[in-house]
Biopython code that builds the backbone (N, CA, C, O; Angstrom):
import numpy as np
from Bio.PDB.StructureBuilder import StructureBuilder

atoms = [
    (1, "PRO", "N", (0.845, -1.170, 0.016)),
    (1, "PRO", "CA", (0.011, -0.065, -0.044)),
    (1, "PRO", "C", (0.869, 1.296, 0.046)),
    (1, "PRO", "O", (1.915, 1.357, 0.691)),
    (2, "THR", "N", (0.356, 2.318, -0.623)),
    (2, "THR", "CA", (1.030, 3.576, -0.697)),
    (2, "THR", "C", (0.707, 4.437, 0.518)),
    (2, "THR", "O", (-0.459, 4.557, 0.893)),
    (3, "VAL", "N", (1.732, 5.044, 1.145)),
    (3, "VAL", "CA", (1.462, 5.987, 2.276)),
    (3, "VAL", "C", (1.208, 7.356, 1.726)),
    (3, "VAL", "O", (1.926, 7.869, 0.868)),
    (4, "SER", "N", (0.118, 7.948, 2.275)),
    (4, "SER", "CA", (-0.296, 9.257, 1.745)),
    (4, "SER", "C", (0.605, 10.298, 2.365)),
    (4, "SER", "O", (0.956, 10.212, 3.542)),
    (5, "PRO", "N", (0.995, 11.322, 1.535)),
    (5, "PRO", "CA", (1.838, 12.391, 2.041)),
    (5, "PRO", "C", (1.037, 13.503, 2.709)),
    (5, "PRO", "O", (1.596, 14.550, 3.037)),
    (6, "LYS", "N", (-0.299, 13.289, 2.923)),
    (6, "LYS", "CA", (-1.100, 14.301, 3.471)),
    (6, "LYS", "C", (-0.797, 14.394, 5.025)),
    (6, "LYS", "O", (-0.474, 13.407, 5.687)),
    (7, "SER", "N", (-0.932, 15.667, 5.542)),
    (7, "SER", "CA", (-0.757, 15.903, 6.968)),
    (7, "SER", "C", (-1.451, 17.177, 7.317)),
    (7, "SER", "O", (-1.824, 17.969, 6.452)),
    (8, "VAL", "N", (-1.620, 17.363, 8.607)),
    (8, "VAL", "CA", (-2.168, 18.648, 9.160)),
    (8, "VAL", "C", (-1.145, 19.267, 9.981)),
    (8, "VAL", "O", (-0.555, 18.616, 10.843)),
    (9, "SER", "N", (-0.886, 20.588, 9.738)),
    (9, "SER", "CA", (0.182, 21.231, 10.482)),
    (9, "SER", "C", (-0.386, 22.344, 11.392)),
    (9, "SER", "O", (0.383, 22.967, 12.124)),
    (10, "GLY", "N", (-1.635, 22.599, 11.370)),
    (10, "GLY", "CA", (-2.230, 23.620, 12.274)),
    (10, "GLY", "C", (-3.692, 23.705, 12.131)),
    (10, "GLY", "O", (-4.286, 23.024, 11.294)),
    (11, "PHE", "N", (-4.304, 24.544, 12.945)),
    (11, "PHE", "CA", (-5.721, 24.743, 12.935)),
    (11, "PHE", "C", (-6.032, 26.173, 13.489)),
    (11, "PHE", "O", (-5.211, 26.818, 14.142)),
    (12, "SER", "N", (-7.209, 26.586, 13.194)),
    (12, "SER", "CA", (-7.629, 27.872, 13.690)),
    (12, "SER", "C", (-9.121, 27.829, 13.894)),
    (12, "SER", "O", (-9.785, 27.185, 13.082)),
    (13, "PRO", "N", (-9.743, 28.470, 14.930)),
    (13, "PRO", "CA", (-9.108, 29.279, 16.006)),
    (13, "PRO", "C", (-8.501, 28.292, 16.978)),
    (13, "PRO", "O", (-8.802, 27.098, 17.009)),
    (14, "ALA", "N", (-7.618, 28.887, 17.776)),
    (14, "ALA", "CA", (-6.927, 28.045, 18.821)),
    (14, "ALA", "C", (-7.868, 27.786, 19.971)),
    (14, "ALA", "O", (-7.681, 26.802, 20.687)),
    (15, "SER", "N", (-8.860, 28.607, 20.184)),
    (15, "SER", "CA", (-9.945, 28.333, 21.207)),
    (15, "SER", "C", (-11.279, 28.922, 20.746)),
    (15, "SER", "O", (-11.312, 29.904, 20.004)),
    (16, "SER", "N", (-12.363, 28.319, 21.189)),
    (16, "SER", "CA", (-13.649, 28.799, 20.829)),
    (16, "SER", "C", (-14.655, 28.267, 21.800)),
    (16, "SER", "O", (-14.496, 27.187, 22.369)),
    (17, "THR", "N", (-15.688, 29.038, 21.980)),
    (17, "THR", "CA", (-16.822, 28.627, 22.945)),
    (17, "THR", "C", (-17.676, 27.647, 22.152)),
    (17, "THR", "O", (-18.027, 27.882, 20.996)),
    (18, "ILE", "N", (-17.987, 26.573, 22.798)),
    (18, "ILE", "CA", (-18.882, 25.531, 22.266)),
    (18, "ILE", "C", (-20.158, 25.554, 23.093)),
    (18, "ILE", "O", (-20.126, 25.373, 24.311)),
    (19, "ASN", "N", (-21.213, 25.765, 22.460)),
    (19, "ASN", "CA", (-22.558, 25.625, 23.172)),
    (19, "ASN", "C", (-23.163, 24.340, 22.994)),
    (19, "ASN", "O", (-23.393, 23.911, 21.863)),
    (20, "MET", "N", (-23.438, 23.697, 24.032)),
    (20, "MET", "CA", (-24.005, 22.371, 23.974)),
    (20, "MET", "C", (-25.540, 22.490, 24.033)),
    (20, "MET", "O", (-26.095, 23.346, 24.722)),
    (21, "GLY", "N", (-26.182, 21.615, 23.298)),
    (21, "GLY", "CA", (-27.640, 21.703, 23.217)),
    (21, "GLY", "C", (-28.238, 20.885, 24.336)),
    (21, "GLY", "O", (-27.550, 20.017, 24.873)),
    (22, "VAL", "N", (-29.430, 21.102, 24.702)),
    (22, "VAL", "CA", (-30.134, 20.350, 25.750)),
    (22, "VAL", "C", (-31.486, 20.027, 25.247)),
    (22, "VAL", "O", (-32.120, 20.816, 24.546)),
    (23, "SER", "N", (-31.951, 18.803, 25.624)),
    (23, "SER", "CA", (-33.356, 18.419, 25.275)),
    (23, "SER", "C", (-34.160, 18.645, 26.542)),
    (23, "SER", "O", (-33.854, 18.076, 27.590)),
    (24, "LEU", "N", (-35.165, 19.455, 26.447)),
    (24, "LEU", "CA", (-36.037, 19.763, 27.563)),
    (24, "LEU", "C", (-37.240, 18.955, 27.443)),
    (24, "LEU", "O", (-37.992, 19.109, 26.481)),
    (25, "SER", "N", (-37.473, 18.089, 28.376)),
    (25, "SER", "CA", (-38.722, 17.191, 28.344)),
    (25, "SER", "C", (-39.756, 17.916, 29.158)),
    (25, "SER", "O", (-39.487, 18.457, 30.230)),
    (26, "VAL", "N", (-40.985, 17.907, 28.591)),
    (26, "VAL", "CA", (-42.126, 18.489, 29.222)),
    (26, "VAL", "C", (-43.179, 17.515, 29.499)),
    (26, "VAL", "O", (-43.557, 16.724, 28.634)),
    (27, "SER", "N", (-43.682, 17.550, 30.725)),
    (27, "SER", "CA", (-44.856, 16.643, 31.099)),
    (27, "SER", "C", (-46.085, 17.461, 31.348)),
    (27, "SER", "O", (-45.991, 18.605, 31.792)),
    (28, "GLY", "N", (-47.197, 16.918, 31.082)),
    (28, "GLY", "CA", (-48.422, 17.629, 31.281)),
    (28, "GLY", "C", (-49.680, 16.863, 30.832)),
    (28, "GLY", "O", (-49.734, 15.640, 30.965)),
    (29, "SER", "N", (-50.637, 17.537, 30.330)),
    (29, "SER", "CA", (-51.831, 16.900, 29.876)),
    (29, "SER", "C", (-52.418, 17.597, 28.696)),
    (29, "SER", "O", (-52.410, 18.827, 28.639)),
    (30, "GLU", "N", (-52.944, 16.829, 27.718)),
    (30, "GLU", "CA", (-53.495, 17.454, 26.507)),
    (30, "GLU", "C", (-52.499, 18.327, 25.725)),
    (30, "GLU", "O", (-52.899, 19.353, 25.176)),
    (31, "LEU", "N", (-51.249, 17.957, 25.662)),
    (31, "LEU", "CA", (-50.218, 18.686, 25.021)),
    (31, "LEU", "C", (-50.273, 18.356, 23.515)),
    (31, "LEU", "O", (-50.526, 17.221, 23.111)),
    (32, "THR", "N", (-50.023, 19.405, 22.705)),
    (32, "THR", "CA", (-50.153, 19.172, 21.255)),
    (32, "THR", "C", (-48.881, 19.885, 20.620)),
    (32, "THR", "O", (-48.123, 20.578, 21.298)),
    (33, "SER", "N", (-48.717, 19.662, 19.292)),
    (33, "SER", "CA", (-47.628, 20.274, 18.599)),
    (33, "SER", "C", (-47.851, 21.805, 18.389)),
    (33, "SER", "O", (-46.959, 22.511, 17.918)),
    (34, "ALA", "N", (-49.002, 22.267, 18.733)),
    (34, "ALA", "CA", (-49.290, 23.751, 18.632)),
    (34, "ALA", "C", (-48.774, 24.450, 19.937)),
    (34, "ALA", "O", (-48.617, 25.671, 19.952)),
    (35, "ASP", "N", (-48.516, 23.688, 21.009)),
    (35, "ASP", "CA", (-48.020, 24.330, 22.275)),
    (35, "ASP", "C", (-46.570, 24.674, 22.140)),
    (35, "ASP", "O", (-45.850, 23.964, 21.438)),
    (36, "MET", "N", (-46.097, 25.716, 22.767)),
    (36, "MET", "CA", (-44.732, 26.144, 22.658)),
    (36, "MET", "C", (-44.102, 26.313, 23.975)),
    (36, "MET", "O", (-44.776, 26.585, 24.968)),
    (37, "VAL", "N", (-42.746, 26.151, 24.013)),
    (37, "VAL", "CA", (-42.009, 26.339, 25.235)),
    (37, "VAL", "C", (-40.747, 27.182, 24.939)),
    (37, "VAL", "O", (-40.089, 27.008, 23.912)),
    (38, "LEU", "N", (-40.435, 28.097, 25.874)),
    (38, "LEU", "CA", (-39.135, 28.846, 25.831)),
    (38, "LEU", "C", (-38.597, 28.977, 27.194)),
    (38, "LEU", "O", (-39.299, 28.734, 28.176)),
    (39, "VAL", "N", (-37.262, 29.386, 27.291)),
    (39, "VAL", "CA", (-36.593, 29.683, 28.477)),
    (39, "VAL", "C", (-36.399, 31.189, 28.529)),
    (39, "VAL", "O", (-35.761, 31.771, 27.652)),
    (40, "ALA", "N", (-36.947, 31.814, 29.551)),
    (40, "ALA", "CA", (-36.975, 33.291, 29.616)),
    (40, "ALA", "C", (-35.981, 33.841, 30.696)),
    (40, "ALA", "O", (-35.731, 33.228, 31.734)),
    (41, "LEU", "N", (-35.445, 35.034, 30.365)),
    (41, "LEU", "CA", (-34.627, 35.693, 31.320)),
    (41, "LEU", "C", (-35.396, 36.221, 32.471)),
    (41, "LEU", "O", (-36.463, 36.803, 32.274)),
    (42, "PRO", "N", (-34.905, 36.049, 33.688)),
    (42, "PRO", "CA", (-35.591, 36.600, 34.884)),
    (42, "PRO", "C", (-35.395, 38.093, 34.997)),
    (42, "PRO", "O", (-34.539, 38.643, 34.304)),
    (43, "SER", "N", (-36.138, 38.761, 35.826)),
    (43, "SER", "CA", (-36.019, 40.230, 35.919)),
    (43, "SER", "C", (-34.640, 40.623, 36.409)),
    (43, "SER", "O", (-34.143, 41.696, 36.067)),
    (44, "SER", "N", (-33.992, 39.741, 37.234)),
    (44, "SER", "CA", (-32.626, 40.057, 37.690)),
    (44, "SER", "C", (-31.579, 40.060, 36.594)),
    (44, "SER", "O", (-30.456, 40.515, 36.811)),
    (45, "SER", "N", (-31.941, 39.546, 35.394)),
    (45, "SER", "CA", (-31.027, 39.578, 34.274)),
    (45, "SER", "C", (-31.539, 40.422, 33.090)),
    (45, "SER", "O", (-31.147, 40.220, 31.941)),
    (46, "GLY", "N", (-32.406, 41.352, 33.409)),
    (46, "GLY", "CA", (-33.031, 42.240, 32.352)),
    (46, "GLY", "C", (-34.238, 41.697, 31.673)),
    (46, "GLY", "O", (-34.704, 42.352, 30.741)),
    (47, "GLY", "N", (-34.794, 40.592, 32.023)),
    (47, "GLY", "CA", (-36.039, 40.094, 31.460)),
    (47, "GLY", "C", (-37.186, 40.403, 32.270)),
    (47, "GLY", "O", (-37.151, 41.215, 33.194)),
    (48, "VAL", "N", (-38.270, 39.711, 31.897)),
    (48, "VAL", "CA", (-39.597, 39.880, 32.665)),
    (48, "VAL", "C", (-40.048, 38.471, 33.108)),
    (48, "VAL", "O", (-41.221, 38.344, 33.460)),
    (49, "GLY", "N", (-39.291, 37.485, 33.121)),
    (49, "GLY", "CA", (-39.699, 36.168, 33.394)),
    (49, "GLY", "C", (-40.622, 35.732, 32.329)),
    (49, "GLY", "O", (-40.385, 36.034, 31.160)),
    (50, "CYS", "N", (-41.681, 35.025, 32.667)),
    (50, "CYS", "CA", (-42.653, 34.544, 31.644)),
    (50, "CYS", "C", (-43.607, 35.640, 31.151)),
    (50, "CYS", "O", (-44.484, 35.378, 30.327)),
    (51, "GLY", "N", (-43.432, 36.875, 31.661)),
    (51, "GLY", "CA", (-44.228, 37.994, 31.148)),
    (51, "GLY", "C", (-45.586, 38.007, 31.614)),
    (51, "GLY", "O", (-45.883, 37.400, 32.642)),
    (52, "SER", "N", (-46.511, 38.703, 30.889)),
    (52, "SER", "CA", (-47.949, 38.790, 31.249)),
    (52, "SER", "C", (-48.692, 38.944, 29.970)),
    (52, "SER", "O", (-48.133, 38.814, 28.882)),
    (53, "ALA", "N", (-49.971, 39.226, 30.107)),
    (53, "ALA", "CA", (-50.825, 39.455, 28.928)),
    (53, "ALA", "C", (-50.361, 40.630, 28.100)),
    (53, "ALA", "O", (-50.638, 40.690, 26.902)),
    (54, "THR", "N", (-49.623, 41.615, 28.748)),
    (54, "THR", "CA", (-49.083, 42.722, 28.044)),
    (54, "THR", "C", (-47.636, 42.813, 27.879)),
    (54, "THR", "O", (-47.125, 43.746, 27.260)),
    (55, "GLN", "N", (-46.948, 41.854, 28.426)),
    (55, "GLN", "CA", (-45.467, 41.809, 28.282)),
    (55, "GLN", "C", (-44.982, 40.514, 27.791)),
    (55, "GLN", "O", (-45.251, 39.501, 28.436)),
    (56, "MET", "N", (-44.282, 40.449, 26.696)),
    (56, "MET", "CA", (-43.798, 39.211, 26.202)),
    (56, "MET", "C", (-42.513, 38.796, 26.948)),
    (56, "MET", "O", (-41.708, 39.651, 27.316)),
    (57, "PRO", "N", (-42.335, 37.542, 27.159)),
    (57, "PRO", "CA", (-41.039, 37.129, 27.807)),
    (57, "PRO", "C", (-39.880, 37.415, 26.921)),
    (57, "PRO", "O", (-40.018, 37.465, 25.699)),
    (58, "VAL", "N", (-38.642, 37.620, 27.566)),
    (58, "VAL", "CA", (-37.447, 37.845, 26.785)),
    (58, "VAL", "C", (-36.705, 36.483, 26.807)),
    (58, "VAL", "O", (-36.312, 36.041, 27.887)),
    (59, "PRO", "N", (-36.502, 35.812, 25.667)),
    (59, "PRO", "CA", (-35.943, 34.472, 25.761)),
    (59, "PRO", "C", (-34.424, 34.582, 26.024)),
    (59, "PRO", "O", (-33.765, 35.520, 25.577)),
    (60, "LEU", "N", (-33.909, 33.611, 26.751)),
    (60, "LEU", "CA", (-32.490, 33.400, 26.894)),
    (60, "LEU", "C", (-31.945, 33.132, 25.513)),
    (60, "LEU", "O", (-32.539, 32.338, 24.783)),
    (61, "PRO", "N", (-30.830, 33.758, 25.104)),
    (61, "PRO", "CA", (-30.306, 33.489, 23.708)),
    (61, "PRO", "C", (-30.169, 32.052, 23.447)),
    (61, "PRO", "O", (-29.531, 31.346, 24.227)),
    (62, "GLY", "N", (-30.752, 31.557, 22.352)),
    (62, "GLY", "CA", (-30.591, 30.111, 21.992)),
    (62, "GLY", "C", (-31.768, 29.267, 22.516)),
    (62, "GLY", "O", (-31.881, 28.077, 22.225)),
    (63, "CYS", "N", (-32.674, 29.954, 23.331)),
    (63, "CYS", "CA", (-33.756, 29.227, 23.910)),
    (63, "CYS", "C", (-35.150, 29.872, 23.531)),
    (63, "CYS", "O", (-36.097, 29.903, 24.317)),
    (64, "GLU", "N", (-35.177, 30.357, 22.312)),
    (64, "GLU", "CA", (-36.344, 31.028, 21.835)),
    (64, "GLU", "C", (-37.542, 30.050, 21.749)),
    (64, "GLU", "O", (-37.337, 28.841, 21.849)),
    (65, "ALA", "N", (-38.771, 30.539, 21.568)),
    (65, "ALA", "CA", (-39.927, 29.679, 21.533)),
    (65, "ALA", "C", (-39.919, 28.716, 20.465)),
    (65, "ALA", "O", (-39.634, 29.005, 19.303)),
    (66, "GLN", "N", (-40.267, 27.452, 20.911)),
    (66, "GLN", "CA", (-40.318, 26.330, 19.933)),
    (66, "GLN", "C", (-41.523, 25.529, 20.236)),
    (66, "GLN", "O", (-41.983, 25.457, 21.376)),
    (67, "ARG", "N", (-42.072, 24.879, 19.130)),
    (67, "ARG", "CA", (-43.207, 23.990, 19.312)),
    (67, "ARG", "C", (-42.722, 22.738, 19.876)),
    (67, "ARG", "O", (-41.574, 22.343, 19.678)),
    (68, "LEU", "N", (-43.666, 22.042, 20.649)),
    (68, "LEU", "CA", (-43.335, 20.790, 21.194)),
    (68, "LEU", "C", (-43.189, 19.721, 20.067)),
    (68, "LEU", "O", (-43.936, 19.722, 19.089)),
    (69, "THR", "N", (-42.253, 18.865, 20.238)),
    (69, "THR", "CA", (-42.045, 17.680, 19.324)),
    (69, "THR", "C", (-42.061, 16.415, 20.183)),
    (69, "THR", "O", (-42.168, 16.473, 21.408)),
    (70, "ALA", "N", (-41.955, 15.308, 19.526)),
    (70, "ALA", "CA", (-41.777, 14.009, 20.173)),
    (70, "ALA", "C", (-42.920, 13.824, 21.167)),
    (70, "ALA", "O", (-42.719, 13.342, 22.281)),
    (71, "LEU", "N", (-44.122, 14.216, 20.746)),
    (71, "LEU", "CA", (-45.261, 14.054, 21.735)),
    (71, "LEU", "C", (-45.531, 12.579, 22.019)),
    (71, "LEU", "O", (-45.395, 11.738, 21.131)),
    (72, "GLY", "N", (-45.896, 12.283, 23.196)),
    (72, "GLY", "CA", (-46.184, 10.887, 23.584)),
    (72, "GLY", "C", (-47.126, 10.748, 24.693)),
    (72, "GLY", "O", (-47.516, 11.726, 25.332)),
    (73, "GLY", "N", (-47.509, 9.518, 24.940)),
    (73, "GLY", "CA", (-48.425, 9.285, 26.041)),
    (73, "GLY", "C", (-49.819, 9.938, 25.846)),
    (73, "GLY", "O", (-50.454, 10.335, 26.823)),
    (74, "GLY", "N", (-50.248, 10.037, 24.694)),
    (74, "GLY", "CA", (-51.571, 10.614, 24.432)),
    (74, "GLY", "C", (-51.671, 12.065, 24.869)),
    (74, "GLY", "O", (-52.694, 12.513, 25.387)),
    (75, "GLY", "N", (-50.494, 12.846, 24.628)),
    (75, "GLY", "CA", (-50.475, 14.173, 25.043)),
    (75, "GLY", "C", (-49.927, 14.545, 26.447)),
    (75, "GLY", "O", (-50.077, 15.661, 26.946)),
    (76, "THR", "N", (-49.288, 13.524, 27.031)),
    (76, "THR", "CA", (-48.818, 13.783, 28.377)),
    (76, "THR", "C", (-47.286, 14.122, 28.445)),
    (76, "THR", "O", (-46.742, 14.373, 29.520)),
    (77, "SER", "N", (-46.645, 14.119, 27.299)),
    (77, "SER", "CA", (-45.228, 14.466, 27.243)),
    (77, "SER", "C", (-44.848, 14.993, 25.920)),
    (77, "SER", "O", (-45.479, 14.649, 24.921)),
    (78, "GLY", "N", (-43.833, 15.824, 25.854)),
    (78, "GLY", "CA", (-43.272, 16.394, 24.691)),
    (78, "GLY", "C", (-41.831, 16.842, 24.937)),
    (78, "GLY", "O", (-41.314, 16.699, 26.045)),
    (79, "MET", "N", (-41.202, 17.370, 23.929)),
    (79, "MET", "CA", (-39.798, 17.750, 24.052)),
    (79, "MET", "C", (-39.504, 18.910, 23.089)),
    (79, "MET", "O", (-40.103, 19.043, 22.022)),
    (80, "VAL", "N", (-38.525, 19.760, 23.536)),
    (80, "VAL", "CA", (-37.857, 20.715, 22.611)),
    (80, "VAL", "C", (-36.393, 20.674, 22.846)),
    (80, "VAL", "O", (-35.926, 20.373, 23.945)),
    (81, "ARG", "N", (-35.647, 20.988, 21.781)),
    (81, "ARG", "CA", (-34.157, 21.024, 21.883)),
    (81, "ARG", "C", (-33.754, 22.442, 21.767)),
    (81, "ARG", "O", (-34.199, 23.169, 20.879)),
    (82, "MET", "N", (-32.855, 22.862, 22.722)),
    (82, "MET", "CA", (-32.393, 24.217, 22.737)),
    (82, "MET", "C", (-30.894, 24.215, 22.950)),
    (82, "MET", "O", (-30.311, 23.276, 23.492)),
    (83, "THR", "N", (-30.281, 25.332, 22.491)),
    (83, "THR", "CA", (-28.822, 25.515, 22.608)),
    (83, "THR", "C", (-28.560, 26.800, 23.336)),
    (83, "THR", "O", (-28.292, 27.800, 22.670)),
    (84, "PRO", "N", (-28.615, 26.862, 24.642)),
    (84, "PRO", "CA", (-28.365, 28.177, 25.308)),
    (84, "PRO", "C", (-26.997, 28.678, 25.040)),
    (84, "PRO", "O", (-26.056, 27.886, 24.995)),
    (85, "SER", "N", (-26.827, 30.012, 24.852)),
    (85, "SER", "CA", (-25.526, 30.579, 24.637)),
    (85, "SER", "C", (-24.950, 31.280, 25.821)),
    (85, "SER", "O", (-23.851, 31.832, 25.772)),
    (86, "GLN", "N", (-25.742, 31.252, 26.941)),
    (86, "GLN", "CA", (-25.225, 31.803, 28.187)),
    (86, "GLN", "C", (-25.958, 31.076, 29.294)),
    (86, "GLN", "O", (-26.991, 30.434, 29.102)),
    (87, "ILE", "N", (-25.333, 31.222, 30.512)),
    (87, "ILE", "CA", (-25.891, 30.622, 31.697)),
    (87, "ILE", "C", (-26.518, 31.690, 32.561)),
    (87, "ILE", "O", (-25.848, 32.669, 32.889)),
    (88, "VAL", "N", (-27.745, 31.551, 32.935)),
    (88, "VAL", "CA", (-28.411, 32.579, 33.731)),
    (88, "VAL", "C", (-29.107, 31.898, 34.880)),
    (88, "VAL", "O", (-29.991, 31.068, 34.670)),
    (89, "SER", "N", (-28.720, 32.238, 36.097)),
    (89, "SER", "CA", (-29.403, 31.756, 37.326)),
    (89, "SER", "C", (-30.816, 32.236, 37.392)),
    (89, "SER", "O", (-31.074, 33.407, 37.116)),
    (90, "GLY", "N", (-31.717, 31.411, 37.733)),
    (90, "GLY", "CA", (-33.133, 31.838, 37.822)),
    (90, "GLY", "C", (-33.934, 31.916, 36.570)),
    (90, "GLY", "O", (-35.091, 32.337, 36.597)),
    (91, "ALA", "N", (-33.330, 31.506, 35.429)),
    (91, "ALA", "CA", (-34.142, 31.487, 34.179)),
    (91, "ALA", "C", (-35.346, 30.731, 34.317)),
    (91, "ALA", "O", (-35.368, 29.713, 35.009)),
    (92, "GLU", "N", (-36.441, 31.195, 33.652)),
    (92, "GLU", "CA", (-37.782, 30.560, 33.863)),
    (92, "GLU", "C", (-38.155, 29.763, 32.587)),
    (92, "GLU", "O", (-37.884, 30.183, 31.463)),
    (93, "VAL", "N", (-38.760, 28.649, 32.809)),
    (93, "VAL", "CA", (-39.274, 27.829, 31.720)),
    (93, "VAL", "C", (-40.725, 28.240, 31.545)),
    (93, "VAL", "O", (-41.502, 28.214, 32.499)),
    (94, "CYS", "N", (-41.079, 28.608, 30.367)),
    (94, "CYS", "CA", (-42.481, 29.084, 30.067)),
    (94, "CYS", "C", (-43.157, 28.295, 29.003)),
    (94, "CYS", "O", (-42.507, 27.792, 28.087)),
    (95, "ALA", "N", (-44.421, 28.179, 29.102)),
    (95, "ALA", "CA", (-45.260, 27.489, 28.053)),
    (95, "ALA", "C", (-46.331, 28.415, 27.592)),
    (95, "ALA", "O", (-46.891, 29.221, 28.334)),
    (96, "LEU", "N", (-46.589, 28.251, 26.302)),
    (96, "LEU", "CA", (-47.730, 28.967, 25.686)),
    (96, "LEU", "C", (-48.593, 27.993, 25.004)),
    (96, "LEU", "O", (-48.264, 27.510, 23.921)),
    (97, "PHE", "N", (-49.718, 27.681, 25.622)),
    (97, "PHE", "CA", (-50.721, 26.723, 25.111)),
    (97, "PHE", "C", (-51.372, 27.270, 23.950)),
    (97, "PHE", "O", (-51.502, 28.492, 23.877)),
    (98, "ALA", "N", (-51.823, 26.475, 22.975)),
    (98, "ALA", "CA", (-52.392, 26.918, 21.758)),
    (98, "ALA", "C", (-53.685, 27.776, 22.008)),
    (98, "ALA", "O", (-53.958, 28.672, 21.209)),
    (99, "ASP", "N", (-54.468, 27.533, 23.068)),
    (99, "ASP", "CA", (-55.622, 28.271, 23.315)),
    (99, "ASP", "C", (-55.452, 29.411, 24.394)),
    (99, "ASP", "O", (-56.439, 29.966, 24.878)),
    (100, "ALA", "N", (-54.215, 29.724, 24.736)),
    (100, "ALA", "CA", (-54.003, 30.698, 25.797)),
    (100, "ALA", "C", (-53.478, 32.040, 25.177)),
    (100, "ALA", "O", (-52.882, 32.091, 24.101)),
    (101, "ALA", "N", (-53.752, 33.081, 25.941)),
    (101, "ALA", "CA", (-53.339, 34.490, 25.491)),
    (101, "ALA", "C", (-51.996, 34.931, 25.989)),
    (101, "ALA", "O", (-51.407, 35.877, 25.466)),
    (102, "ALA", "N", (-51.479, 34.208, 27.060)),
    (102, "ALA", "CA", (-50.244, 34.623, 27.777)),
    (102, "ALA", "C", (-49.434, 33.331, 28.119)),
    (102, "ALA", "O", (-49.972, 32.236, 28.288)),
    (103, "TRP", "N", (-48.109, 33.557, 28.205)),
    (103, "TRP", "CA", (-47.202, 32.580, 28.600)),
    (103, "TRP", "C", (-47.407, 32.139, 30.097)),
    (103, "TRP", "O", (-47.727, 32.980, 30.937)),
    (104, "SER", "N", (-47.232, 30.901, 30.406)),
    (104, "SER", "CA", (-47.348, 30.381, 31.798)),
    (104, "SER", "C", (-46.016, 29.968, 32.267)),
    (104, "SER", "O", (-45.238, 29.422, 31.485)),
    (105, "ARG", "N", (-45.694, 30.201, 33.541)),
    (105, "ARG", "CA", (-44.408, 29.790, 34.143)),
    (105, "ARG", "C", (-44.663, 28.319, 34.538)),
    (105, "ARG", "O", (-45.665, 27.987, 35.171)),
    (106, "VAL", "N", (-43.690, 27.437, 34.125)),
    (106, "VAL", "CA", (-43.820, 26.042, 34.461)),
    (106, "VAL", "C", (-42.647, 25.560, 35.281)),
    (106, "VAL", "O", (-42.604, 24.417, 35.737)),
    (107, "GLY", "N", (-41.705, 26.454, 35.457)),
    (107, "GLY", "CA", (-40.494, 26.092, 36.301)),
    (107, "GLY", "C", (-39.328, 27.052, 36.213)),
    (107, "GLY", "O", (-39.346, 27.937, 35.358)),
    (108, "ALA", "N", (-38.342, 26.927, 37.029)),
    (108, "ALA", "CA", (-37.209, 27.821, 36.929)),
    (108, "ALA", "C", (-35.949, 26.959, 37.200)),
    (108, "ALA", "O", (-36.010, 25.864, 37.759)),
    (109, "GLY", "N", (-34.854, 27.507, 36.783)),
    (109, "GLY", "CA", (-33.534, 26.845, 36.965)),
    (109, "GLY", "C", (-32.448, 27.719, 37.332)),
    (109, "GLY", "O", (-31.319, 27.261, 37.505)),
]
sb = StructureBuilder()
sb.init_structure("model")
sb.init_model(0)
sb.init_chain("A")
sb.init_seg("    ")
for serial, (resi, resn, name, xyz) in enumerate(atoms, 1):
    if name == "N":
        sb.init_residue(resn, " ", resi, " ")
    sb.init_atom(name, np.array(xyz, "f"), 0.0, 1.0, " ", f" {name:<3s}", serial, name[0])
structure = sb.get_structure()
């Protein structure tokens, strides 16, 4: 066999931030693919949490609103995949159900 003369002598950039994705599992009842989830900035980080009927939540970068996927159990579970680009203490997980007018807080992290 012939030995290849190919080689690697360097690479760039020497360092870089890598943002890892996370799969967020959601449990509930009567969930559908029309329901959405996002992770919102808390007021301590310049956001408004899950907001209100007059204030939209400010999503954590990389965790914008997404529709539920991988629905299972007759609408009792679903999932979204997100890639947060920063870590924020107290970020809130919010859901917007297809028939609702405002986001609901379902948890915090």
